[in-house]
C-alpha positions as CSV (number, residue, x, y, z in Angstrom):
1,X,-4.7,-39.0,33.9
2,X,-5.8,-42.6,33.5
3,X,-8.8,-41.6,31.5
4,X,-6.7,-39.4,29.2
5,X,-4.2,-42.2,28.7
6,X,-7.0,-44.6,27.8
7,X,-8.6,-42.1,25.5
8,X,-5.3,-41.6,23.7
9,X,-4.9,-45.3,23.1
10,X,-2.9,-46.6,26.1
11,X,0.5,-45.4,27.5
12,X,2.0,-44.8,24.1
13,X,-1.0,-42.9,22.8
14,X,0.3,-39.5,23.9
15,X,3.4,-39.9,21.8
16,X,1.4,-41.1,18.9
17,X,-0.9,-38.1,19.0
18,X,2.1,-35.7,19.2
19,X,3.6,-37.4,16.2
20,X,0.4,-37.0,14.3
21,X,0.1,-33.4,15.2
22,X,3.6,-32.8,14.0
23,X,2.9,-34.6,10.7
24,X,-0.4,-32.8,10.1
25,X,0.4,-29.3,11.3
26,X,4.1,-28.8,11.9
27,X,5.4,-29.8,8.5
28,X,6.9,-26.4,8.1
29,X,8.5,-27.1,4.7
30,X,5.1,-28.1,3.2
31,X,3.3,-25.1,4.8
32,X,6.0,-22.7,3.8
33,X,6.0,-23.9,0.2
34,X,2.2,-23.6,0.0
35,X,2.3,-20.1,1.6
36,X,5.1,-19.0,-0.8
37,X,3.2,-20.2,-3.8
38,X,-0.1,-18.6,-2.7
39,X,1.7,-15.4,-1.7
40,X,3.4,-15.1,-5.1
41,X,0.2,-15.8,-7.0
42,X,-1.9,-13.3,-4.9
43,X,0.7,-10.6,-4.8
44,X,1.3,-10.9,-8.6
45,X,-2.5,-10.5,-9.2
46,X,-2.7,-7.6,-6.8
47,X,0.3,-6.0,-8.6
48,X,-1.5,-6.5,-11.9
49,X,-4.7,-4.8,-10.6
50,X,-2.7,-1.8,-9.3
51,X,-0.8,-1.5,-12.5
52,X,-4.0,-1.6,-14.6
53,X,-5.7,0.9,-12.3
54,X,-2.8,3.3,-12.4
55,X,-2.6,3.1,-16.2
56,X,-6.4,3.6,-16.5
57,X,-6.1,6.8,-14.4
58,X,-3.6,8.3,-16.9
59,X,-6.0,9.9,-19.3
60,X,-5.0,11.4,-22.7
61,X,-3.7,15.0,-22.5
62,X,-5.8,17.9,-23.8
63,X,-4.8,21.0,-25.6
64,X,-4.8,24.3,-23.9
65,X,-7.6,26.8,-24.4
66,X,-6.7,30.3,-25.3
67,X,-7.5,31.3,-21.8
68,X,-5.1,28.8,-20.3
69,X,-2.1,30.0,-22.3
70,X,0.5,32.3,-20.9
71,X,0.2,35.8,-22.4
72,X,3.4,35.5,-24.4
73,X,2.4,32.0,-25.4
74,X,-1.0,33.2,-26.7
75,X,0.5,36.0,-28.7
76,X,2.9,33.5,-30.3
77,X,0.1,31.1,-31.1
78,X,-2.2,33.7,-32.6
79,X,0.7,35.0,-34.7
80,X,1.3,31.5,-35.9
81,X,-2.4,31.1,-36.8
82,X,-2.4,34.4,-38.8
83,X,0.8,33.3,-40.6
84,X,-0.7,29.9,-41.5
85,X,-3.9,31.5,-42.9
86,X,-1.8,34.0,-44.9
87,X,0.3,31.2,-46.5
88,X,-2.4,28.6,-46.8
89,X,-0.9,26.2,-44.3
90,X,-2.7,24.1,-41.8
91,X,-3.6,25.8,-38.5
92,X,-1.0,25.1,-35.8
93,X,-2.0,23.0,-32.8
94,X,-2.4,24.6,-29.4
95,X,0.1,23.6,-26.7
96,X,-0.6,20.7,-24.3
97,X,-2.3,21.4,-21.0
98,X,-1.3,19.9,-17.7
99,X,-3.7,18.2,-15.4
100,X,-5.0,20.1,-12.4
101,X,-3.2,19.7,-9.1
102,X,-4.6,16.8,-7.1
103,X,-5.7,14.9,-10.3
104,X,-3.7,12.2,-12.0
105,X,-1.4,13.4,-14.7
106,X,-2.6,13.5,-18.3
107,X,-0.3,11.8,-20.8
108,X,0.6,12.5,-24.4
109,X,0.1,9.7,-27.0
110,X,3.7,8.3,-26.7
111,X,4.2,8.9,-23.0
112,X,6.8,6.7,-21.4
113,X,5.0,7.1,-18.0
114,X,2.1,5.0,-19.1
115,X,3.9,2.7,-21.5
116,X,6.6,1.8,-19.0
117,X,4.4,1.3,-15.9
118,X,4.9,-2.3,-14.8
119,X,4.7,-4.7,-11.9
120,X,7.3,-7.3,-11.0
121,X,7.7,-10.1,-8.4
122,X,10.8,-9.8,-6.3
123,X,11.8,-13.3,-5.0
124,X,14.5,-11.9,-2.8
125,X,12.0,-10.0,-0.6
126,X,8.9,-12.1,-1.5
127,X,7.2,-8.9,-2.5
128,X,5.8,-7.2,-5.6
129,X,7.0,-3.9,-6.9
130,X,4.7,-1.6,-9.0
131,X,5.5,1.6,-10.7
132,X,7.1,3.4,-13.7
133,X,10.3,2.0,-15.0
134,X,13.3,4.3,-14.4
135,X,14.0,6.5,-17.4
136,X,15.9,9.6,-18.3
137,X,13.6,12.0,-16.4
138,X,14.0,9.9,-13.3
139,X,12.7,12.5,-10.9
140,X,9.4,13.1,-12.7
141,X,7.3,10.1,-11.4
142,X,8.4,10.9,-7.8
143,X,7.5,14.6,-8.3
144,X,4.1,13.7,-9.7
145,X,3.3,11.5,-6.7
146,X,4.7,13.7,-3.9
147,X,5.3,17.1,-5.4
148,X,8.7,18.8,-5.8
149,X,10.5,21.9,-7.1
150,X,11.3,21.2,-10.8
151,X,13.4,23.0,-13.4
152,X,11.4,24.4,-16.3
153,X,12.0,23.6,-19.9
154,X,13.7,26.2,-22.1
155,X,10.4,27.0,-23.8
156,X,8.6,27.7,-20.6
157,X,11.5,29.7,-19.2
158,X,11.4,31.9,-22.3
159,X,7.6,32.4,-21.8
160,X,7.6,33.0,-18.1
161,X,11.1,34.0,-17.1
162,X,11.1,31.2,-14.5
163,X,13.9,28.7,-14.3
164,X,12.0,26.5,-11.8
165,X,8.5,25.9,-10.4
166,X,6.8,24.2,-7.6
167,X,5.0,21.1,-8.9
168,X,2.0,20.2,-6.8
169,X,1.2,16.4,-6.4
170,X,-0.7,14.7,-9.2
171,X,-0.9,11.3,-7.6
172,X,-1.7,8.1,-9.6
173,X,0.0,5.2,-7.7
174,X,-1.4,6.0,-4.3
175,X,-5.0,6.2,-5.5
176,X,-4.5,3.0,-7.5
177,X,-3.4,1.2,-4.4
178,X,-6.4,2.5,-2.5
179,X,-8.8,1.3,-5.1
180,X,-7.2,-2.2,-5.0
181,X,-7.4,-2.6,-1.2
182,X,-10.9,-4.2,-1.2
183,X,-9.8,-6.7,-3.8
184,X,-6.6,-7.4,-1.8
185,X,-8.5,-8.2,1.4
186,X,-10.9,-10.5,-0.5
187,X,-8.0,-12.2,-2.3
188,X,-6.1,-13.0,0.9
189,X,-9.2,-14.4,2.7
190,X,-8.7,-18.1,3.2
191,X,-6.1,-18.1,0.4
192,X,-3.6,-20.2,2.3
193,X,-6.2,-22.8,3.1
194,X,-7.1,-23.1,-0.6
195,X,-3.4,-23.5,-1.6
196,X,-2.7,-26.3,0.8
């Protein structure tokens, strides 16, 4: 005990060392501020990566081939083509095709799904939220990600006679998060140390 007291600088050395430890390592306000700053910066960057990755996966929609059309839909299209030729009008465009189940959804030129896909820092929970903004067809993003039974449009109901259909998942947010995980781990490594 005597050696330890001498090493610490006399009888009061122990108190001095404890005070220094508190100043250097237990300044919780300083550490918390640094951690909060680094967390916000890193989570915001991660949110940006995931947002960009999800947007990137939403490829432009394609038109259906004749073989992909419903029988009634094909008859209507071929009739419209004949009518256009007969009257010298421009050939009508084929209907839009959906992406295959298990693949990210394909979007039309003015799709709100892609244009309103954002990330946002939430100070109340110290977390970042990424995903499509809520819009009129509120259940569509959830159905695309997880699958659901959805009502058909009037046009599809007339073509098929079905008022609803089982939508299989066409995930785009989950895969975007998975692609971002390696960057997330690298970003967090020694990040607090760098922020102090």
